[in-house]
C-alpha positions in Angstrom: 21.8 -26.2 23.8 21.4 -25.3 20.1 24.4 -23.9 18.3 24.3 -20.2 17.9 23.2 -19.4 14.3 25.9 -16.8 13.5 29.5 -16.8 14.6 31.9 -13.8 14.5 34.0 -15.7 11.9 31.0 -15.9 9.7 30.3 -12.2 10.0 33.9 -11.3 9.3 33.9 -13.5 6.2 30.7 -11.8 5.0 32.1 -8.3 5.4 35.3 -9.3 3.6 33.2 -10.7 0.7 31.5 -7.3 0.4 34.9 -5.7 -0.2 37.2 -8.2 -2.0 39.7 -5.4 -2.8 41.1 -5.7 0.7 40.7 -2.0 1.7 40.8 -1.8 5.5 38.9 1.5 5.8 36.2 0.2 3.5 35.9 -2.8 5.7 35.2 -0.5 8.6 32.3 1.2 6.7 30.9 -2.1 5.6 31.2 -3.6 9.2 29.3 -0.6 10.5 26.5 -1.1 8.0 26.3 -4.8 8.9 26.3 -4.0 12.6 23.4 -1.6 12.1 21.4 -4.3 10.3 22.2 -6.8 13.1 21.0 -4.3 15.7 17.7 -3.8 13.8 17.3 -7.6 13.5 18.0 -8.0 17.2 15.3 -5.5 18.1 12.9 -7.3 15.8 13.8 -10.6 17.3 13.2 -9.4 20.9 10.0 -7.5 19.8 8.7 -10.7 18.2 8.9 -12.7 21.4 7.7 -9.8 23.5 4.6 -9.6 21.3 4.2 -13.4 21.6 4.3 -13.2 25.4 1.7 -10.4 25.3 -0.6 -12.5 23.0 -0.2 -15.4 25.5 -1.5 -13.2 28.2 1.6 -12.2 30.1 1.7 -8.7 31.6 4.2 -6.0 31.0 5.3 -6.5 34.6 6.2 -10.1 33.9 8.0 -9.3 30.6 9.9 -6.5 32.3 11.0 -8.9 35.0 12.5 -11.2 32.4 14.4 -8.3 30.9 15.5 -6.9 34.2 13.6 -3.6 33.8 10.4 -2.0 35.1 7.0 -2.3 33.5 7.2 1.3 32.5 10.6 0.8 30.8 9.5 -2.2 28.8 6.3 -0.5 27.6 8.2 2.6 26.6 10.7 0.5 24.6 8.2 -1.6 22.8 5.3 0.8 22.4 7.1 4.0 21.7 5.2 7.3 21.4 5.2 9.5 18.3 6.3 13.1 18.3 3.4 14.0 16.1 5.5 14.9 13.0 3.9 14.5 9.6 4.1 12.8 7.2 4.9 9.7 9.2 6.9 7.0 7.2 4.8 4.0 6.3 7.2 1.6 8.0 7.1 3.6 11.2 3.3 3.7 11.1 3.0 -0.1 10.5 5.4 -0.8 13.3 2.9 0.6 15.7 0.1 -1.7 14.4 -1.1 -4.4 16.7 -1.1 -8.0 15.4 -4.8 -7.8 14.8 -4.4 -4.6 12.8 -1.5 -6.0 10.7 -3.4 -9.1 9.8 -6.5 -7.1 8.9 -4.4 -5.0 6.5 -3.1 -8.1 4.8 -6.7 -9.5 4.6 -7.8 -6.2 3.0 -5.1 -6.6 0.4 -6.1 -10.2 -0.3 -9.7 -9.1 -0.7 -8.7 -6.4 -3.2 -6.6 -8.8 -5.2 -9.5 -11.3 -5.2 -11.7 -8.8 -6.9 -9.1 -7.8 -9.4 -8.3 -4.4 -7.8 -4.6 -3.4 -7.7 -5.0 -1.1 -4.7 -6.7 -1.4 -1.3 -9.7 0.9 -1.0 -11.4 1.8 2.2 -14.3 -0.6 1.7 -11.8 -3.6 1.6 -10.1 -2.1 4.7 -13.3 -1.7 6.7 -14.5 -5.2 5.8 -11.2 -6.7 6.7 -11.4 -5.4 10.3 -14.1 -8.0 10.9 -11.7 -10.8 10.0 -10.2 -10.3 13.5 -13.2 -11.1 15.8 -11.1 -10.5 18.9 -10.0 -7.1 17.7 -11.8 -4.1 19.2 -13.3 -2.9 15.9 -15.2 -6.2 15.4 -16.4 -6.1 18.9 -17.6 -2.5 18.6 -19.5 -3.4 15.4 -21.1 -6.4 17.1 -22.0 -4.4 20.2 -23.8 -2.0 18.0 -26.0 -4.8 16.7 -24.4 -4.8 13.2 -23.9 -8.3 11.9 -20.8 -9.2 9.8 -23.1 -10.1 6.9 -24.8 -6.8 7.0 -21.4 -5.1 7.0 -20.2 -7.0 4.1 -23.4 -6.5 2.1 -23.3 -2.8 2.8 -19.6 -2.5 1.7 -20.1 -4.7 -1.3 -17.4 -7.2 -0.4 -16.9 -10.6 1.2 -14.6 -12.2 3.7 -11.2 -13.3 2.6 -8.2 -14.8 4.3 -4.5 -14.3 4.0 -1.6 -16.6 5.0 1.2 -14.1 4.8 3.1 -13.4 8.0 2.0 -10.0 9.4 5.5 -8.4 9.2 6.2 -4.8 8.4 8.0 -5.9 5.2 4.8 -7.6 4.0 2.7 -4.6 5.0 4.9 -2.3 3.0 4.0 -4.2 -0.1 0.3 -3.3 0.3 -0.6 -0.6 -2.1 -3.4 1.8 -1.1 -5.8 4.1 -2.9 -5.6 7.8 -2.0 -8.8 7.4 0.1 -7.2 4.6 2.1 -4.0 6.6 2.6 -6.2 9.5 3.9 -8.0 7.1 6.2 -4.7 5.9 7.7 -3.6 9.5 8.1 -6.8 10.1 10.0 -6.1 7.0 12.0 -2.7 8.4 13.0 -4.2 11.7 13.9 -7.0 10.2 16.0 -4.6 7.9 17.8 -2.4 10.8 18.8 -5.5 12.8 20.0 -6.6 9.8 22.1 -3.1 9.6 23.6 -2.6 6.0 22.5 0.8 4.7 21.4 -0.3 1.8 19.3 -2.7 1.4 16.4 -5.4 -1.3 16.7 -8.3 -2.3 14.5 -10.5 0.2 16.4 -8.2 3.1 15.5 -8.3 2.1 11.8 -12.1 2.0 11.9 -12.2 5.4 13.5 -9.8 6.7 10.8 -12.0 5.3 8.0 -15.2 6.9 9.3 -13.4 10.2 10.0 -12.1 10.5 6.5 -14.1 12.0 3.6 -14.9 9.0 1.5 -17.9 7.0 0.1 -17.1 4.2 2.5 -17.3 6.6 5.5 -20.7 7.8 4.3 -21.8 4.1 3.9 -20.7 3.2 7.4 -22.5 6.3 8.8 -25.8 4.8 7.6 -25.1 1.8 9.8 -24.6 4.1 12.8 -20.8 3.9 12.7 -19.9 7.5 13.1 -16.7 9.0 14.6 -18.3 10.1 17.9 -19.9 6.7 18.4 -16.7 4.8 17.7 -14.5 7.1 19.7 -16.9 6.8 22.7 -16.8 3.0 22.4 -13.0 3.0 22.3 -12.8 5.1 25.4 -15.3 2.9 27.2 -13.4 -0.3 26.2 -10.0 1.1 27.3 -11.5 2.2 30.6 -12.8 -1.3 31.2 -9.4 -2.8 30.3 -7.5 -0.4 32.6 -9.8 -1.1 35.5 -9.1 -4.8 35.4 -6.4 -6.0 37.7 -3.2 -6.8 35.9 -2.2 -10.4 35.7 
């Protein structure tokens, strides 16, 4: 068995180094702060492997069995619902992004940087959704008979790639234009209205076409309107939910 990476002695030494003045009460405060960080990291660690299990095709029932809880309990823990409060913190918003959505955001940023832009506008964001062919947004676009090349030409951009890990920390480094920020706010609103507790590429696409922007108007000319996309999302979710769980 591999050696546990962090011992209690190491943590004690770390806290003591934070307060070399040997003040016992200050140690308590520092220890509390470190414990909080460890709790957050523990949640991220477990969440990482839960996401990996889901990407590998394991059901919530199987994951819950490993954790000793029900399917409902594990879903509630790892796909928490919002209370609808606004504005929603960027970190909290990104934490609900699926892996496809996170990677698309980073591709959008890479595309913007490649063109010399400092902020991600909605045209880069919309184009990046196609970088995840298994994401629902790309599938909706394809089902409507719109090719990736037509989409890129219409948006005036090209496909890029990004090797960054799709972590919340990396996503928070992405800077958005006001129109992209408005699109993500529309994404959040639409997701709440649909009763979904995650944000996928399909929700981002819906948010983009629902916002008031030149990109939205451009996508409308391709037939990508909010009613069309929302209907496609509902149909796709219904098909998924009708499939027997593995």
